[in-house]
N, C-alpha and C positions, 0 to 999 in steps of 0.2 A: 504494500499500500504506499502511496506517495501523498505528499502535501502539494496541492495545486493552487496556483494564484493566477488571477487575471488582472492585468493592467489595462483598463478599458474594457467595456462590455457592451458594444454595440450589437448589431444584428448577428455578425459572424462570431463574436465572442460569446453571445448568449447561446447561439446554436451549438458551439462546442461545449459550453457549460451544461446545457440540457443533455447532450450526449454523454458526457462524463458521468453525470448523475445517473442516468439510465443504465449505463455500463455496469454499475456496481463495483467498478475496479477501484474507486476512491470514495472514502467515507465523506459524507456532506460536511461533517464537522472539520474536515481537512481541507476544505475548499474556501478560498477567500478572494475578495474582489475589491479593487480600487477603481471607482469611476465616479468623478465629481458630480455628474448629472444624474446618474441612474443607480449609484450604489445602494442606497436604502431601499429603492424599488426592487432591485435584484435580490437583496437580503430578504425582504418580506416574501417575495415570490418563490424563492427556492430554498430558503433556510440556510444559505451560506453566510459567511462573515463579511461584512462591509468594513474595510479598513480605512484609515484616515490618509494614507499616502502611498505612492508607488514603492517607497523604501520599505514601508511596512510589509507589503506584499512579497518583496524580496526576502525579508528576514523570516517570514512565516511560510515559505514555499520551497520545495525542491524543483518543481517544474513551474515556469512562468510563461503564460500565454500573453504575448505582446499583441493585444487586440486594439490598438489605437490607429488613427488615420496615418496613412504614409507620410504626410507632410510634417508630422511631429515625432515620427519614429525615432530620429536620431536625437531630438531634444530629450525624449524619455530615456534612451539609452545612456545619454551623457549624465543624467541625474542618477541612474542606478549602477553605473559601471564599476564604481569603487566597491560596491557591495556584492558584485558577482564573483563567485569563485567557481573552481573547476568541478564542484560537486553539483552546481545548479545547471538546469537545462532550460534554455530559452527556445520558446516555440514562436516562430515568426509567421505572419500570414498576410504580408503586404506585397502587392505587385511592384516589380521594379526594384526591389531591395534584396540583394543576394546574401547568402551566408558570409561571403568574404567581406562585403560591406559592413555587416554587423561585427565581424571579428576586428576589422580595423577601427570601428567606432568604440568597441569595448577595450581596445588596446590590450587584449589578452588573447594570445594565439591558442590557449587552452580551453577557450569557452566552448561548451557544448551547445550545438544549435540544431534544431529541427526546423526546416522550412516546410510550410504547408501551403496549399492552395485549395481552400474549401469553396463551395458554392452555395448560393442562397437556399436551395431546397434542403440543406442540412437543417434548417429551422424546423422542419417536419420529419427529420431523420430519414430523408429520402435523397440525400445529396452525395456529392463526390468529395473526396479528399485525396489530392495528390500530395505526396510528401517525399522528402529527401533528408538524409542525415549528413552532418559533417563527420569528419574522421575521428572526432574526440569522444563520440559515444561508444560506450561498451556494448557488446552483443546483447546482454540481458536488458539493457536500456532500449535498445532498438526493438527488441521482442515485445517489451511492454507497450511501446507506441504502436507497433503493428497490430497487437491484440486490440488496444484501445480504439484506434482508428476504424478497424473493421467492425467494432460494435457500434460505432457512431454513424457510419455511412458506407458507401462503396469506396474502398481505399486502395490506391495503387502507389507503389513506390516508383518514382521516376527520377531519372538523372536530372540534376538541377538545370543544365543547359537547355532542357526541354520545357521548362516552366512557362515560357512565353506561349508556347503552342498550347499548353494546358489551359492557360487563361483564355485563349480563343475557343477551345473546344468545350470547356465546362465552366470557366470562371465568369466569363462575361455573357456566354450564350443564354442564360436564363432570361435576360432582357429581350433577346430575340424571340425566344419561345412564348413570352407574354404578349409580344407584338403579334405573333402568329395566332395565339388564342383570340386576342382582341379582333384581328381582321376576320377570322372564321366566324366568329360570333356576330360581328357587324353585318356580314353577308346574310346570315340566317335572319337577323332581325330585319334587314331590308326586305326580306320576303314574308315577314309577318310573324316570326317566332318570337315569343317573349324573351327579353334579354337574360333574365334568371335562368330560364330553361336552356337557352343557347350556351350560356357559360358553363352550366353543368354538363352538358353533352359534350362540349368541346374539351373541357378540362379532363373529364374522365376518359375520353378518347386518347388524349395525349398520354395519360398514364398508362392506359392499356397498350398502346403502341410500343412504348418504351419496355414495358414488361414483356410483351410478346417477342420483341426484338432480342432482348437479352436472354430470355429463356429458351427460345426456339433455336438459337444458333444460326439462323438463316440470314443470307445476305439481304440488306434492306430492299434491294431491287427485286428479289424474289417475292418478298412479302408484299410490296407494291403491286406486282403482277397478279397476285392472288385476289386483289380487290378489283382489278380491271377486267371486267367481262367484255367480250367482243361486242363492239358497237354500243356499249352501255354508257351510263352516266359518268363513271369515274374516269374512263379514258379521255372523255371530252375535257374534263378539268384538268387532267395531266397535260394534255395537249396545250391547253391555254396557259398553264404554268410555264411550260417549256417555251412557248412563244414569247412570253413576257420576261424571260431571263431569270426565273425563280432560282435555279442552282447557282447561276453566275453571281447573282445578287447576294446570296448567302455566303459563297466562297469569298467574295470581295470584302464583305463585312467582317468575316472572321480574320482574313489576312490583315486588314487594316487594324483590327483590334491587337493582333500579334505584333504588328510593326510598332504600334503605340507602346506596347509593354517594353519592347526592345529599346525604344527611344528613351523611356523612363529609366531603364537600367543603365543607360549610358550617361545619364546626367551626372554632373559633379555632385557628390553627396556632402 
């Protein structure tokens, strides 16, 4: 059992917090949070301890989730770096900030760092977590995180140099999915379907398609073909999507997302 602390607890921090509690791998009494805006709210909601400063979190934790916005990441690390020793593990979750960046900022080459890229559906325990370890973690520590992440969501260990692609595939893509849901529902509403019904039908269809794809092991093109009857309604819609650049628009959006992540990584820290 480990003591876990959160510095910041926005959407992603809270998603990790819920997952850790549900995993039963950490006692609630061993979880603490420092969040100036939401600390008491989180304490009342989950029964964890709300602390008075980020340094209090460091002193009371073995594992520290840095769940603050990227623009203040290094300000926070500057505040806590003198209290970080090689027995503590930092869990990062910010795009564009590498483990090497954090090592340089801590001024301690022995710092143990886990880099993660979660996505928003983690808030309902249906998300993805890509993760990578730096060389300072021991095998049993890696095993702990692997088990923990697999209990929180669908977890994949990825080389850190591929994190920009992960951001395109799963980190940013929920926004595109929500736009797709909205567009499908809008079309149904245009034809008279009540919006509440349209959203339920479209949302469940997206859940079902993802589950069918993952569990069937079939190529998505094969599954698409299974819905397209000769001369039927679906193939007409597929034709329209192809004519309007559906695939190309998605690929372009994801590539631009990845390029933005790479650009952020290259900025002077």
